[in-house]
N, C-alpha and C positions, 0 to 999 in steps of 0.2 A: 423466496432465496435462498438461492446456493446454498446448503447448510456447507458454512468451513470448520472442520471437525477434522477436529489431528490424526491424519494417518501412522502418525506417532507418536509418545509418548513424550520423545526427546526433545531440550527442550536447548533453547539457539546454541546454547555455551557448550551442552553435550555436546551435538552434531557436529561443532564445528573442533571440538578437541577432540573426537571419535578422528573426522577426517585429514589430523595434521596438522587444521591450520593455526591454532593453538597452542600456547603448554597452558597447564595447571595451575602458573604463578600469573599469565596475562587473564585466565578467566577470573582470577579471585581479583585483580586487582583488576578486571575491568566494575566484578559486583560491590567494589568499596566505593568505584563511583556513583554505581547507581544507586545506593544507596544514600550517597550525599547530594547528589544532586538531580536524582529522577528522572535523570535521560532514558528511554532506552536503549537499550543494552545494544544493538547492532549498532548503534548512532555511536557509542561511547568506540566499537572493538576500531569502527571504522577512521573514526579523530586518532585513536591510537595507531591512526595504524598496521595495525594486526591482521587485517583481512580487504577487500576490498568489498565494492557495492553487489559487486556481481554475486561473491561469494555468500553472503548476503540475504539477497532475493533468495538464488538459488534453499537454502536452509528454508527459510521457511514457505515458499512455494513448497518443497516434499514436504516439509510441515505437515502440509493441508491441502498436497496434494495436487497445488493448482500448475495449470501452462505458465509458461513465462514468455515473455513479450519483449520486444525492442519498440514502446509506442511510438519513437521519435519517425520508426520502418511505413508506421500505417498510417492512412489515411482517412482525417480523424473525420467521423460526420457533424461540422460547426452549426448546424441548424440544431442539432441536440443544446449544447456548448448553454442556446439562451436559457435552457430550461433551468438553470445552477448561477451563482454567484464562483467570480473567482475565491475571495475568504472563503468559501464550503468546503471549496474543493483543494484549497489549499488550505485550510485547514484539518479535512482529518482525510486524507493523505488518499487524495480521488481520483480520476478521470474517467469521464465518459468518452466512451470509445464512439458505439453504436450501436441503432436500434435497428434489433432484425425480427422485424413484428413486435412480439410480447418481449421480446427480451434483451434486457439493457446490459450489453457492456461497458463491464467498469475494472480502469486499472487499479491496482491496488499499491501503495507502498507501505505497509506499517500492519496494526492492529487495525478493526475496521469496532465501529462501535451501529451493534444491530440496530439497535433502539432507532437511528437517524436513519440507515437504510432501508427500512421496515417502513418508514414513512415515505423514503424514494418510492415502495415498490408500489405505497398503498393510491396514490395520491399522482401514479405515472398509470398507475395499472401495467404492470411489469415486472416480469422476474428479472433480476440483478445475478447477471456470470460475471465474477469476478476473473479475474487476469492478473499473475502478477509481474512487477516492472520495479527497478531501483528508484530509490527515493533520486537522486539526481534527473534522470530521465523525466520522472515524473515531473520532480519543481521546472525543469527545462518546459515541457508540452504547454502545462501548465500557463509559466509566462509568456510561451509564444502565442495560445490562443487570447488572450488575454483581454479580448477588444472583439468577443463571438462572447463571452457570455453575460447576462443578466447583472443591473445593477442592486436587485435586495432580494430579497434568502425567502424560496417558498415553501423549503422542507428547516428551515432553524439549524441551531448552527448548537453545536458539541461540545 
């Protein structure tokens, strides 16, 4: 699996603050909400309309050195989707885009569960390459391709 090591130790809030996308007060407010709700910080910033989804995904992509892709512009390998269920892609914030030899290209929008992706690699005999996309694009793409997913899970859900 492509190792998702941070290329910067800075947290999402710090990056947004440095880039002038949010204020210190907005960061403190969002952290307080996160402590109460356990929501992801990026989602809180978006709900409060402090930043856009694109701002968040560009920060995450820069944190991990990932390429960004508007997946709505990508021609999806629909045959590949029969390996996954709608629920597991939605719950794990990912969408399998294509398979190039033994490289599975996966769009993500948020934190990953390495254990889950390791299971996919082992069962499919592939290495995963991650691409960042917005949560909105990811959800829309999953919904748009719902009919291509299989009905039961092979890899489990976390």
